[in-house]
N, C-alpha and C positions, 0 to 999 in steps of 0.2 A: 908495803903489804897490800895485797889485792883485797877487793871487796869480799870475795869468798873467804879469804883467810881471816879477815877481821870478824866476819859474822861467825865463822866456825869457832874461832877462839872465844868469842862471847858465849856461844851456846855450850861449849865444852865445859865451862865453869858454872853455868846457870843451874840453880837448884829449884827455882819456882818460875814457871813460864806459862803464859797464855798464848795460844795459837788461834787465830781467827781468820776468816775469809769472807767472801762476798755473799750477799743474799741471792736467792734462786740458785743454789749451788750446783755446779756441774762436776764432771769427772775429774778435771784437772785441779780445781780448787780443793775438792774433797780429798782426792788422792794425795796431793801435796801436803795438805794440812795433817792428814792422818799418818802419812809416812814420817813426817817430822815428829809428830806427837809420840808415835810408837817407839821411834828410835831414841828419843830423849828419855822416855820412860824406862827403856831398857838400860839406860845409863844411870838410873836412880833418881832422875829429876821428877819433881811433881809438876805435871802438865795438865792444864785445863784446855780442852778443845771447844771452841765457841762458834756457833752459827745461829743467826736469827731465824732461819727457816728450817723446816724439817728436811731430813735427808730423803731425796726422791727414791721411789720404790726401786728403780733400776740400779741404784748404788748401795742398796742395803746389804750387799754381800761384803762390802769393804771392811776389813778388820779394824775394830775400834770405833766404828760409826755409832755404835750404841752408847758411847761415852760422851758424844757431843751434846752440849747444853746450850740453851739460849742465853743471851746477855742478862736477862732478868734473874737467872738463877746463879749468877756469879756473886758469891757472898764476900770473898776475900780476893781482891785484885792483886795478882802477882806483879812484881816490879818490872818484869820484862814482858813486852807484848811483841809477838811476831805476826805480821800481817802477810798472808800469802795470796798471790793472784788478784790483788786489789789495786786498781789504779789510784784510788784515793780512799780516805777514811770513811767518806759518806757511803761508799759501796757496801759497807758492813751493815747498813740498815739503821733505822731510827732508834732502836733500843740500845744501840752501841754507844750513843753519845753520853749516857749517864755515867760511864766509868772510864772512857778512853783517856781522859786527862789525868787519871790517877797514877798512871804508870811512870816509871823513871826513865825507861828507854823503849823506843820502838824500832824494830827491825822490819824493813820493807823488802819483800822478795817477790819479783813479778817479771813477766815477759811482755807486757803491753807497752808499746812505744808511747802511749799517752799517759803513762804513770807520772804522777806529780812529785815523786821523790820526797814524800812526806816524812820519812823515817829519820832517826838519828844515824842509822846505818842503812844504806840502800844497795840492793843488788837488783838492777833492772837491766835486762838483756833482751832487746827486741828481736835478736836473731835466734833465740831459743824457741823451739817448737812448742814448748809447754813449760809452765813453772816447775813441773816435775823434774825437768832436766836440771834446773838450778838447785832444787832441793837435793838431788842426788850428788851434785858436785860438793855441796856443803857437807853432807853426811860423809862423803869420802875424805874430806879435809879434816873432820873432827878428830879421828875417824870413828865410825861406828860399824857394827856388824849389820849388813843388809840381810835381814831375815826374810823368809818367804812371805810373811805378812807385809813387811815394808815393801818388798819387791812387787807384791800384788797391787798395793796402793799406787806406786810410782808407774807401773805399767798401765794402769787404768788412766792416769793423767796423760800419758803419752798417746795412748790409743784414741781417747775421746777428743783431745784438742787437735789432733792431726787428721780427723775424719778417717780413722782406721788406717793411718799412714798414707793417705792420698793427697793431702794438701801440699802446696809448694813449700810450706814452712818445714816439712819433714826432710831432714838431711841425712847424710850418711852417719853423722854423729847420733842422730835420733835412732836410727835402725840398729846401730851397734849397741846403744844403751838398752834398747828393747831386747836384743839377744842376750845381753848381760843379765838383765832382770829375769829372763826365762831360765837361764842357767842357775840363778840364785833361788829358784823355786817359786816364781810367780804362779799363782793358782790359775793356770790357763783355762781348764774346763769350766771353772766357776765364772771367770771373766767373760768367756765366750757365751755362756748360757745367759747371763744377765744383760749383757750389752747387745747381743744380736739375735737371741733365740727365745726371748721371754717378753715380748711386747704385750702390754695389757690390751684387752679387747677394746676398752674405751678410747685408747690412744689411736687405734685404727679407725674408730668411728669419728674421732675428731678430724683425722686426715680426710675422711670421706666428706665431712661437712665443710671442710675448709677449701678443698680443691676447686669447687665451683666458683670461688671468689677470685680465681686467678685472672689477673689483668696485665696487659702488656702495653708499653708505650715506647716512643722514640725508636720507631721502626723495629720493634721487637727486641731492643737491646736492654730494656729495663722491664722487669717483671716482678709482681708482688702478690702476696696473699694477705688476707685480713682475718683475724680471729676476734670475735666479739665476746664479751663476758657471757652473753646469753648462750653462745655456742659452747663455751667451756662448761657452763652449768648443765646444758641439755645433754652433753655427752658424758658428764661425770668426771671431767678432767681437771687437773690442777695445772699451774703455770708450767711445771717441768715437762708436761706432755706436749707443749707447743714449741719447745726449744729447737727441735730439729727440722721443723717445717720449712724454714727458710731455704734449706738445701733443694727443695723441689723447684721453685722458680729459677734458682741459680743453675740447675742442671739442664735447663732447656737449651737446645742448640740455638746459637745466635744471641743468647742473652749474656750480657756482660755484668749487670748488677741485679742481684736478687734481693728482695726485701720481704720482711714479715712485719705486719703491724698487729699488735695485740692490745686490746683494751685492758686497762688497769682500773682499780678503784679510784675514786676522787677525781675523775675526769682527766686521767693521764693515759698516754699511749706509749707503750714500749716498742721500739723499732730495732729490728735486727737487720744488719746490712752485710752482704757478701758480694765479692767480685771475683772475676776470673784472671784477667791479664792486665787490664789497663787502669781502671779507676782505683784510686786510693780511698777506700771507704772510711778509713780512720779520719781523713780530712773532711769528708762529707759529714760524718757523725759529729766531728768537732764543731761544725757550724751550729749545732743544736745542743752543745754542752756535753756531748758524749765522746767516745773514743774507742780505741782498741788496737787493731792491726791494719796493715794495708789491705788485706783481703777479707778481714772479718772484724766488724765493729758493732757498736750499739749506742743507742741514746734513748732518753725518755722525754717526751714533750707533753705539755698541758694543752688541752683543746679538744675540739670535736674530731672524731675519727676521720671524716672526709677532709677536713681542713689540714690535719697533720699529714695525711697521705699526699695531698696535693703539694704541700711544701717540700716534703722529703723527696718525692719523685722528681720535682722540678730541680732540686739540688743535684740529684743523681744524674739527671739529664744534662745539666750544665757541666758536670764533671766529665761527661763523655766527650764534650767538644774541646776540652783543654788539651 
């Protein structure tokens, strides 16, 4: 029996389920979590959707997002926990630890090659463009009815994790699935408005404040931006508004590795890494305890901003010479 079949069989008979995903949620983790949540609820299961952080404004159109609760509000832990789009349990946040050990079984569904396979059942496919692809395969195997609401969630996961179907991870399979979801009623006008036509003014101000920090090294093959906590506060932005900024240094002609450094509380720096053709940024991030994909990865380091920048840029430069 395949991993998909085993997980589908487990979910088909589950009556009480918790579905959780990583902090600083993005379109794929939210879309995947909510698609699974809505589909299982349609089958009569009791499902609690959990995330430690609020849903970013740009994803508040997703059906079911209003039912997501933080770990602190989980009063009765279901016996089955499904983790989606999480490389490890720590990615779910600090508040998660109080109850994660109370479950009887953990299902781990992810498309990051750095996944630690922490579940009792694991479906980890680094060739999938998004975790949403894997959720769709499971829902088909149960089987469940892919409603317009479920299709909207899954399409959002595909669109956001492929850079609007531009990244090399996007395959013919991805595009066929996107077309299938459109045919099943994905709410395209709503998706289009929120993802591409509704940027908050303060996010544009954050971009304007961040672009002057652009720096290049290694003959223009490594480029990076920095976002300080003071900049976020001055522009009225939250962490989610900085997530897409890494694409600006990556988009420069001649740049192979684009980086974004963002200050976090308690003296930590979040680093986003992107590459075009040569460097495996999953390996670079792995040097600092992070991970992700060959062309997109991340890590979090403790230390002063300047020190962290120097360390990660040096590692990216070294990767260029291999």
